[in-house]
C-alpha positions as CSV (number, residue, x, y, z in Angstrom):
1,M,17.6,-13.4,-13.5
2,S,15.1,-16.1,-12.9
3,T,11.7,-16.5,-14.5
4,K,10.1,-16.0,-11.1
5,D,11.8,-12.7,-10.7
6,D,10.6,-11.6,-14.1
7,L,7.1,-12.6,-13.2
8,I,7.2,-10.6,-10.0
9,R,8.6,-7.6,-11.8
10,T,5.8,-7.9,-14.5
11,K,3.1,-8.1,-11.8
12,I,4.5,-5.0,-10.0
13,N,4.7,-3.1,-13.3
14,N,1.1,-4.0,-14.1
15,I,-0.1,-2.9,-10.6
16,F,1.8,0.4,-11.1
17,Q,0.1,0.9,-14.5
18,E,-3.3,0.3,-12.9
19,V,-2.5,2.8,-10.1
20,M,-1.4,5.3,-12.7
21,G,-4.8,4.9,-14.5
22,L,-6.6,5.6,-11.2
23,I,-4.4,8.7,-10.5
24,H,-5.1,9.9,-14.1
25,S,-8.8,9.5,-13.6
26,A,-8.7,11.3,-10.3
27,L,-6.8,14.2,-11.9
28,N,-9.3,14.4,-14.7
29,D,-12.1,14.5,-12.2
30,A,-10.4,17.3,-10.3
31,V,-10.1,19.3,-13.6
32,A,-13.7,18.7,-14.4
33,L,-14.7,20.0,-11.0
34,G,-12.5,23.0,-11.4
35,D,-10.3,22.1,-8.4
36,I,-7.1,22.2,-10.4
37,P,-6.1,23.7,-13.8
38,E,-5.6,21.2,-16.7
39,M,-1.9,21.9,-17.0
40,D,-1.3,20.7,-13.5
41,T,-2.6,17.2,-14.4
42,H,-0.1,17.0,-17.3
43,E,2.8,18.1,-15.1
44,A,1.7,15.7,-12.3
45,A,1.5,12.8,-14.7
46,Q,4.9,13.6,-16.2
47,A,6.5,13.8,-12.7
48,I,5.0,10.4,-11.6
49,W,6.2,8.7,-14.8
50,A,9.6,10.2,-14.5
51,Y,9.9,8.9,-11.0
52,W,8.8,5.5,-12.0
53,R,11.2,5.3,-14.9
54,E,14.1,6.4,-12.7
55,Y,13.1,3.9,-10.0
56,W,12.6,1.1,-12.4
57,T,16.0,1.7,-14.1
58,E,17.7,1.7,-10.8
59,A,15.9,-1.5,-9.7
60,S,16.7,-3.2,-12.9
61,S,20.4,-2.5,-12.6
62,V,20.8,-4.1,-9.2
63,E,22.7,-7.3,-9.1
64,T,20.6,-10.4,-9.0
65,S,22.4,-11.6,-5.9
66,R,20.5,-8.8,-4.1
67,P,17.0,-8.7,-5.6
68,I,14.8,-5.7,-5.1
69,F,11.6,-7.9,-5.1
70,H,11.5,-10.9,-2.9
71,S,9.1,-13.7,-3.8
72,Q,8.2,-14.3,-0.2
73,A,6.9,-10.7,0.1
74,V,4.5,-11.0,-2.8
């Protein structure tokens, strides 16, 4: 895998982590307002992380001849 592909994957991962932070903040706000019970935020965060780990494992296992992330699209 090329260094450029690694850089793109790192950027995408950083963006996802930022989005997760925003989602976590929004869930905490919803709990503080009484819109959802606290347990729901924990389950939601776990589900999102589980999806990301599954996706990232699948994306990382794809042959480099058929990259998931194209430099032109970023």
